[in-house]
N, C-alpha and C positions, 0 to 999 in steps of 0.2 A: 428615411433617416434612421439609422442604426445606432446606438449606441452599447458600446462595451465597457464594464466596468469590474475589474477584480477586486473581490474582498477577503483575498489570503492565496497564499502560491504566487506572489509577485515578487521575484526578488529571492524566493524561499521555494522550500519543497514542501512546506506543510500546509493546512487550511485552505485546500483547493475550492474557492466560491467563487462564481462569476456571475454578474447581473447582465443579462442581455434586454435592452428596450426597443422595440418596435414601433411604427406607428398604431398597431392596434393591440400589442399585449407585451406583458413583463414575465420574462422567464428566468429561472437560475438554475446554471449548470454546475452540478456538483455544491454540497454544502459540508465540508470537511472540517475536521478538528485541527488545531494547530498544536503539534507534539514538540517538545524539547523540553525547557525548563519553567520555573513558575511565571517569569514575565509571559512565555507562551501560554500558559494555561489561563492566564489574566484575558487573554484576547479572545478567548472562547464564547464570546456572545453574537447576536443577530444584529447586523449593522443597521441602522437606522432606514437607508435606501431599501432594505429588503423587508419591507413592511409585509405581514402577514394577509394584510386586504387586499394588498395591491398587486401580489405575486399570482400569476395564473397557473403556473405547472413549474415543478423543478424535474431535471432531467440528470439521472444519475449516470454515470460512465462506467463507476464499478464498485465494490464495496471495502474497498479500505477505508480506515479509519479517516485518515489525512483528506479523504473525498467524500464519507457520509456522515462523520462522527458529529456534526451540529444538526443533524437532520431533526432528531428528538427534541432536541432545544426548541428546533421552530417549529415543531408541531405542538408542542406546550405551550408556546407562545400564542399558539390560536390559529396555526396555519391550517387549512382545512383540505388542500387543492390537494391534486394528483401528483405522485412522483413516479415518472417512467422511468422504466429499467428492466432489464433484459430478465427473465426467470431466474436464472441462475444468480446474477447479481443481488437480486431479493434475497435469496436464502444464505447468500454469503454475508449480505449486510446482515440479516437478522441474527448470526451468531456473533458478528462483530460488536454490534451493538449492546447486543445482551451483557457481552462480557465488560464490554466498557460501563456499562451501567451497574454491575455486580462489582468491578473494580473501585469506582468512584462510591459506592454505598459503603462498601468495606472499608476503602480510606478513611472515610466519615467517621465511621464508629470509631477506627481505630484512634484517630484526632479526637472524638469526643472523649474517649477515656484517659488519654494523656492529659487533655484539657482539665478534666474533673481532678485528677491526680493534682493538678497543679494549681487546683482552685480557680480556673479560667472559665471564660463562656466564649464558645466560637462565634464568629460573626456570620451573616447570612452568606459573606463570600465563600464560606467554608461549605457550604451545603454543597451536595452532588447536582450535575448539572440537570439531569434530568434521573428519571427510574424506569422499573421495567415495565412499567404500564405506559408510560411516554414512547417506549420503546414498539410495543406492541401495536400501538396506535400509528406509529410511522409507518409500520410493514402492512397494516390494513389499508394504509391510503396510496401504497404502491401499487402501480397497473403494468402489468408486464409486457414487452413487445418482444417479437421475436428479431433473430438478426435480418436485415435485409428488406422489413416489409416498413412502407410507408404509413406512417399513423399521424394522425392531425392531434396535436398538441395542445394548442392556442388557438383565440382567435387569428386566423391570416398565418399561421406557423405549424408547419409539418416536420416530422422528424424520421430520418433512416437511422438505425444503430447499425455499425459494422464491427467485424470482429477487429478487436485490438491487441489479442495475441499477451495479455499483460498478466491475467490474474482468470480464473473459471468466472466465466459472464461478462467478461471486460469489454468496454464498448467504446469505439470513435462515434460520435453524433454529427449527422449532417441535417442542419436547420433550414429548411427551404421556407424563405419568407415571401408571402407573397403581399403586392398592396399597389393598389392602381392598375392592374394589369400587368406589373412587372413582377419578376422573382430573382430574389437574391440568395445565394447557398452561404452558411455561415459553418464552418466545419471545426469542431472542437476535438482536438486529437484524444483526449484523458490521455492516461498513461500509456504508450505504446511499447509494447514488448519486443525483445529481439528475436530473432528468426533462431529456428531447430532447438527450441526449448522444448523438454520433456512435455509430453500428454496434449499441450496447446497447439491449435493450429496457427500458423503464422500470421501476423496483423494483415487485415487488408486495407489498402489507401482509397477512400472516395476517389471519384473519376472528375470531379469538379468541384471549385468552392472561387467564390469572390472574395472571403474572408477566412482563413486559418487560424485558429489559436491553437498554436502548437506548446507541447511540454520541452523541457530543456533541461531535464535533471542531470544528462551527462551530455549536455551540449559542447564540452571542452575536450572529449576524447572519445575514443573507441575502446569499448571494452577488451580485454585478453580474449584469446578464442576459448573457447567453452573446452577444445581438448586441452589446450593447455591449462586452464583451471582444473578440470578435472584429475588432469597428471597429479598437480601439486597439492590437490586436496587428498588425494590418495597418499600421497609421499608424507603429509602431514598425519594422518590417520594412521599409517605403518609405523611412523617414528613413535608415535604416544602410545601405541599399542605395545610397541617393543618394550617401551620404559613400564609397562604398567600404568600410564598415565590414566588421568580423568579426564575426558573431552566434551566440553560443553559447546555448543553450538547455539546463540541466540538467533532465532529465526521467526520471520512473518508467518503466522498461524496457517495464512493461505496463499498459497502459490509456493513461495521457498520453503517451506516446510516438504512439500511432497516432492520438489524438486531434491532435496537433500537427501531424501529418504529412496528416492528413485536411484542417487548414484552411489548411495552407500550400497544398494541391492545388487546394482551393477558390478562393483569390487567384490561383492561376496561372492557373486556368480562366476565371477574368470577366477578366482581363488587368490586375489589379491591381498586381501585380509582376511583373517580367521573370523570366525563367527565367536561376536562377543555380546554382550546386552547390549541393547538398543533401548533407552526410555524414551518415549514422546510423552514428555511432561508437561501438557497442556491440553485441559478440556477442549478449548476452542479448538486446536489443531487436530485433535480426534474426531470431533463433531465436523470439520471441514473436510478431513481425508475419508470421512463416510459420505459426504455430499459429492465428493468426486466419483466416487462408483456409481451415483445417480445420474450424474451428466455426463456418463462415458459417451454419449454420443456428440458431445463438443470436442472431443480428444482427437489428434491427428491418427494416422495410421499405425504408428509402432506403440503408441501409449495404449490404444484401444486393445491391440493384439497381447499385450503384457498382461492386461488387466483379464482378458477373456479366458486366457489359457491357465490362468491361476501361476504364473512364474514369479510374479511380482512376491504375492503373498511367501512362495515356498523359499523364494531367498531373503525374507524378512523373518524367518522363523523364529528369530531371537528378539524380535520387538516387543515391548513391554507398554502396553498404555497406562500410563498413569492417570488416573482421572481425580483421585479423591487427593486431599491434602496431605491425608497419613502415607498414601502410597509416595507422593514426592518426597517429604520427609525421611523415609524410609530409605531412599536413594544414599542419603549421606552415610548409611552403614555399611554401602557396600565397598570393597576393595576394587583398586582396577585391574587390568583395562575395562571400561564400559564408556559408552558414547550417552550423551543427554543432548536430545534437542527438545527447547523449550522456548517460550515466549516472554518477553515481547522481543522483536527483532532490533530494537534501537536498545535494551536494556534499561526501558525508562519505568517499566511496571512487570508485573507478572512472575512466574514461578522463577525464572531464570535469574530474577534480583536476589531471591533468597539462596540461589545456588553459587552466584556470584560472591554475597558477602562471605559465605563458608567458605570460599575457594579461593580468591582473588589473591591471597598469601600464601598461598601453596606451589612452590616451583615445580611439582610435578603434575600440574594443573593445565590443561591447554584450553584456551577461548578461542574458538573460531570464528571469526566475523565474516557472512556471508551476504552481506547486504548493507545498503546506503544508512548511514547514520546521520542524522540531522545536527544541527550545530546546539550545542548543550545539553546533548543527551550525554546519557554515560557510556554508550557505545562508543560514540565520537572519540571523548576524552580519550578511552582504550586505541582507538586506533591511531590517535594521535602524540600517543606515547608518553601519556600521563604516568608519573612516578608513584602518584599517590591518587586515590579516588575516594569520592563520598558514596556509599553506598546503606541506604535506610537510615541516613541520619549520622554515620558514624564514619570517620576517614580509614583506609585501609592501604598497606603499603601494595602495589602494584608487583607481585613475585610469579605470578602465573606466565605461563609462555602465550603471548596473543598474537594469533596469524590473521593477518586479512587478505579475503579472496573476493577481487571484484568481477570476475566473469560471470558469477551466479546472478548476475541483477538482473530482476525483471523489467529493467529498462531499455530501450533501445540505446546504442551511442552515436555521436555524431553523427558518422557516416550512414547508420542503418536511419536514423531522424530525416537525414536529407533525401534518402532513398523513398522513404516513405512520404514527404511531400510533394517529390518530382513527379507525380502522375496530375495531379493538379495545377502546376507550372506548365505543363505540356500545351502549348499554344495558347496559353493564358498567363496571365502576370497578376495574380492574389495577392490581395493585401495580407501581411503575416503580423502575427502578435506573439510574443513568445510568453509564456508563463510557466508557472512551475519549475524553477531553476534557479540558483543563487546566482548571483549577478556575474561574476567571470565566465562560468558554463553559458549565461545567457548573451553574453557579449560576443563569445567566440564563435558561438552558434551564428550569430547574427552577421558576422564576418563571413562565415563560411556560406551562408545563405545568399550573401550579397556577392560574394565571388563567383559563385555560380549560376545563379538566377538574374542577377542584378537587380535584386528585391531587397529594399532596407527594412527589415522586420522593426515594430514599434516595442518597446520594452516597458510597460507601465509599472507605476507603482500602487501600491495599496491605495483602493478609492480613487485612483485617476480614470476619469472616464475618456474614453476614444471615440469618436464619433466618426459614422462613415456615410458618406450622400449615397 
């Protein structure tokens, strides 16, 4: 008997965490943070069934916060077991988790100052979930696994990590469960990337599965082609520069930022936009970009060549790295045209929030949304056309020009998800579980899978256990 229970990303796209119970082991695949509004923040706890003493191991598909963000909380709670992941994901997670700890500690100090001015005391619920020491211990517990190598991870369970093409180091994971002379294979897709994205190799599908746990972020649609998206992106940048506008691109520090810079470099190389200042205003993105150069062996052929011959560095001669808070604040003194790439990607924290506060009411500012925006996030409000938004506790009219580009997604669209599943269905009928998607995309992907393969996927809710013989 195998039992699978999601404790996040079930009918939503953040908080990925799945408990896997076998006859001889209990494992967790991902343990991510919920992201969005205050209600989501309150859900960032370790569920009772994921008890520190009963879990043999954690397997981490990749380093985005919505997949790894509760790991330091679990370690702080007393979990001492191994966390298996790829070498690049270990390094990516360290950057992201350290940034998360710093943000939590900074926010806590700010709330403390505010409470003291008001003569109030903060509750224990206001304290950071974890600190830098917890992150350091989490990283020490990570055991790295190379792609396509079988490794024992728990009693009666081995795992193989496959290229997922989502971000640097991302993986789909095949679990081979051995019991009473029988083998069962459970595949977790993690986040599956689209094909032909900059730098990364295309995702690889495992060849066999009895159970497939598949993401469904964009299960309701296919993305616009990357060529059409780049063309629209170029047009937006050209128009904004012609207006001497200020261009702000909220971007996830790892993956999306590097792709955005890649396409800006391409525009400059082909003379489609003039050289203007480009500010990379994110210490985390700066570290991540440096990390990319350390793992160039994971790139596709084109990406490797551009880095090796120095072409990207030459194209991006006007790139300015804003590491310090002072450097970030000084951007306010510049006149347009210029481009700012800053985190966080959903506008829920980080330096982009300060830029939005200062520019959201400026009709000559351009905000270019290049990634998925979860419900409850400031980015989602902008995408949905809000006329007024709350930024850092104050309300502002939205007079800046907001542009949404869906084709830069690091997630596969519906057809590519189906294609990723196809090799596991060839000559076999695995059971399919859909997670990591809002309900409408999950349902539409389930209908497409049923239409193509005569398989009816299951769509569990938070805490709903699925049993498999």
